C-alpha positions, 0 to 999 in steps of 0.5 A: 120779545125777540125769539130766534131759532137756529137750525137748518131744519128747525121742527118736524110736524106731528099731530098732538090731540088731533092738532098740528104741532111743531116739535124742534129737532135735536140740535136746534137752538132756541134763543130768547131774550129776557130782561136784556139777557140772551138765553140759548137752549139746545134741543137734545134727543133726551130733552133740552140743555140750558147753561150746560144742564139737562132739562126735561121741559121748556117750562122748567127752563122758563121758570129758571130764567124768570123765577115764575111759572110759564108755559115753556112752549109759549115762552120760547115762541113755539106756540102763541099765548092764549091771549094772542090766539 
């Protein structure tokens, strides 16, 4: 599952529920290949943009790409899946 991040400063570290969490900085592009097609998501200040449409969550974009429910942070490689953790 090739995943690439394109940004000079791809993420900032914050604490979420007491655990370190990396949040992509606005302008970062998340690039994910799925079934042979490259999908590019741009992080915006308000959320995300995919194919010119605004989205509030990566999960909604992952669902639009795959047709099934996904944890968006896992799908885009921002967090390991539970089976990989």
